[in-house]
C-alpha positions, 0 to 999 in steps of 0.5 A: 080175329075178334078178341082185342079187349086185352093184351098181356092183361093190359086192358084195351083202355090202358093205352100202350103208346106214348103219343096221344095221336098221330099228329104228336108223332110228327110234331115231336120229330119236327121239334127234334129233327126239323131238317131231317128228310122225312120222305124223298120222292126223287127230286122232291123232298120233305123235311119233318118240319116241312111235312108237319107245316104242310099237313097242318096247313092244308085246308081239307074240305070235310063237307064234300063227302067221303074222302078216298085215298087210293095210293095210285099217286104215291106222293099226292096220296101219302101227303093227303093221308098224313094230313088227314091223320094229323088233322084227325079227319077220317077217310076211306082207304081204297087201293082199287080206286082213285083218290078224291083230292089233289093236295096241290090244289087245296088251299093253304091255311095261314096258321101258327102252331105251338110246337108242344101242342098237337091238334086235339084228336082223341086216341079212339077217334076214327082214322080211316075205313078199309074193306069194311073195317074201321081203324082208330088213331090208336090202332094206327099208332100201335101197328106202327110201334109194333113194326118199329120195335120188332125191327129196331127202327130206332137204329141209325140208317134210312128206310127204302120203300118202293113206289108201289102200294097194293095193300095196307101192309105196304103202307104200315111197313113201308111208311107208318112204322118208319115215320113213327121212329123218325126214319128218312124214307126214300122212294128212289133207291140210293145204291151207296152201301150202308145208306139203309137200315131198313127196306121193304120188298127190295134188296139193300146193300148194308152192313149197318147194325140190325139192317133189315129186309122185309119181303111180303112177296116170295124171295130167295134172300136167305137173310130176309124176313118174310111176312108170310100172311097179312090181314086187313083187320090188323093193318096188314100185320101178320106172322113174320118169319126171321132168317132162322124160321122163327116167328117175330114177336110184335108188341101189342099182338098175339099171333098163333097158329091153331089147327093150321089157321093163323089167329091174331089178338091184340090192340090194333084190331079194327072194328068190323062194320055191319055190312048187311044193309 
């Protein structure tokens, strides 16, 4: 996984995402669906307008050193992660550690924002570090868009994500992709039929059009899609097999098996850092 300069003859510099940064994604959803639930943690809910206002207003102290997000406290860490992405502040993602901040203890800035003017954050600006890889805003947007397009997350219906994150695949498939396509993500399971169009690592009871279950673990469900291997360098993406045992195509990625080994090329590969020192 070293080649990322082009995909289908599209140079890496010719960006294939319609957003200039992650802030613009949430800002667009807040304009179009201000009262729609973005994320629900049991009794605590955040609409898209509330989520945007919270993420923009958090006064995150950049001068305190490296910011660590771990996903050991899902609500706290997701709010912080989204605020950092939206404000364009880079951080370290470490699933084995503890987060260095608690969002409820941060000051809130008094501010007004224009609904059509996202914060100035470059597409190639660093987003976060993960296991010796550096990812840009662009990498994050490409990965989220790729998953959402593959599983038609623009269709009606909510998303379900378990309250357990152990890898970057959980974050990309469970949160970033559904948010990119303005899903309502529930972290507490609702049992009513047809509540969900999309679920990660959990059975759902749905006859909605294009209802999807993705498992990154073993599952006997014959109708599920299986992420058979994921890679940190491409934000947890990897070969996904559909119920007919066919490989799913992901926009912005080429995935091939050569001599028994998976190879991935495309637009969401992170930069491998020099770790010799």
